[in-house]
C-alpha positions in Angstrom: 144.3 63.3 -83.6 147.3 63.2 -87.4 147.3 66.9 -86.8 148.0 66.5 -83.5 151.0 64.2 -83.9 152.5 66.5 -86.4 152.5 69.4 -84.5 154.0 67.2 -81.5 156.9 66.0 -83.8 157.6 69.1 -85.1 158.3 70.5 -81.8 161.2 68.7 -80.4 161.4 70.6 -77.2 157.4 69.9 -76.2 158.6 66.2 -77.3 161.4 66.8 -74.5 159.2 68.0 -72.3 156.4 65.2 -72.5 159.0 62.2 -71.7 160.5 63.9 -69.0 156.7 64.6 -67.4 156.0 61.1 -68.1 159.2 59.6 -66.7 159.6 61.9 -63.6 155.7 61.4 -62.6 155.0 57.7 -62.0 158.3 56.3 -62.8 159.1 58.1 -59.0 157.0 55.9 -57.1 158.3 52.5 -58.7 161.4 53.6 -58.9 161.8 54.4 -54.8 159.6 50.9 -53.7 162.1 48.7 -56.1 165.3 50.5 -54.9 165.8 50.3 -51.8 167.3 46.7 -51.8 170.3 47.4 -53.8 172.4 50.3 -51.1 170.3 47.8 -48.5 173.8 46.4 -46.6 175.4 50.2 -47.0 172.4 51.5 -45.0 172.6 48.9 -42.5 176.1 49.8 -42.3 175.6 53.5 -42.5 173.8 53.0 -39.2 175.2 50.5 -37.1 178.4 53.0 -38.1 176.7 55.9 -36.7 175.9 54.5 -33.1 178.7 53.2 -32.9 180.0 56.3 -33.4 177.6 58.2 -30.9 176.8 55.9 -28.7 179.9 53.4 -28.8 177.0 50.4 -29.1 177.0 48.0 -32.3 173.3 47.0 -33.1 171.9 43.3 -32.4 170.5 42.0 -35.7 167.2 42.5 -34.6 167.5 46.4 -33.8 169.3 46.9 -36.9 166.0 45.1 -38.8 163.8 47.2 -37.1 165.2 50.6 -37.8 165.8 49.5 -41.4 162.0 48.3 -41.8 160.9 51.7 -40.0 163.4 53.7 -43.3 161.5 51.6 -45.7 158.1 51.5 -44.7 158.9 55.9 -43.9 158.4 56.5 -47.8 155.1 54.7 -48.0 154.0 56.9 -44.8 155.3 59.9 -46.6 153.3 59.2 -50.0 149.9 58.6 -47.6 150.9 62.2 -46.5 150.9 63.7 -49.6 148.3 62.1 -51.3 146.4 63.8 -48.4 147.3 67.4 -48.8 148.0 67.1 -52.7 143.9 67.6 -53.8 143.5 71.0 -50.8 147.4 72.4 -52.2 146.7 72.2 -55.8 142.5 73.8 -55.4 144.5 76.4 -53.5 147.7 77.5 -55.7 146.6 75.3 -59.0 148.2 72.5 -60.5 151.1 74.2 -62.6 152.5 75.8 -59.2 152.1 73.0 -57.3 154.2 70.1 -59.7 157.0 73.0 -59.4 156.8 73.1 -56.2 156.6 69.8 -55.5 160.1 69.3 -57.5 161.6 71.5 -54.9 160.5 69.1 -52.7 161.9 66.1 -54.5 165.7 67.9 -54.9 165.4 69.0 -50.8 164.8 64.9 -50.5 167.2 64.1 -53.0 169.4 66.4 -51.4 168.9 64.7 -47.5 169.6 61.4 -48.7 172.9 62.0 -50.5 174.4 64.1 -47.3 173.5 61.5 -45.2 176.9 59.5 -45.4 178.9 63.0 -45.4 176.9 63.7 -41.7 177.4 60.1 -40.9 173.4 60.5 -39.5 171.2 57.3 -41.1 167.9 60.2 -39.8 168.7 61.9 -43.2 167.8 59.0 -44.8 164.7 58.3 -42.7 163.8 62.3 -43.2 164.8 61.9 -47.1 162.7 58.8 -48.0 159.5 60.9 -45.8 159.8 64.1 -48.0 160.8 61.5 -51.3 157.3 60.0 -50.3 155.2 62.8 -49.5 156.7 64.1 -53.5 155.3 60.7 -54.9 152.1 61.1 -52.6 151.0 64.5 -54.2 151.9 64.0 -57.9 150.0 61.4 -58.4 147.1 63.2 -56.8 147.5 65.8 -58.9 148.0 64.3 -62.2 144.0 62.4 -61.7 142.0 65.5 -63.0 139.0 63.6 -61.4 140.3 64.7 -57.7 140.1 68.1 -56.3 
């Protein structure tokens, strides 16, 4: 055990990879569950402005709450889909390739959410959260060696 720690400390790139892997794995799941409360007013404003621009209709409070609850729950639906598909993809393509392709999925979700305000489309937030949920769900399953 001491030999493994000393060899780990001699290679700073390996330390960085270990830290980035730990930080980028399950951290994303907890982050996306907790992070949505801070920008909630901005996202609700985006939803309302999109409806005003498209349909010339200002949403009532209950309509906005319904759309907001759908945006929040989409992440969990994506997590369910990702965890259901991860085992088969891992067996078919291998863990390393699936983890690397899963990073592309995460980047696509982030790009969708970032560009949603520019495109004035709250649907991009919904799809981005779904894609991020798929990313997180498949990450959690792929890191467990007991699940095929």
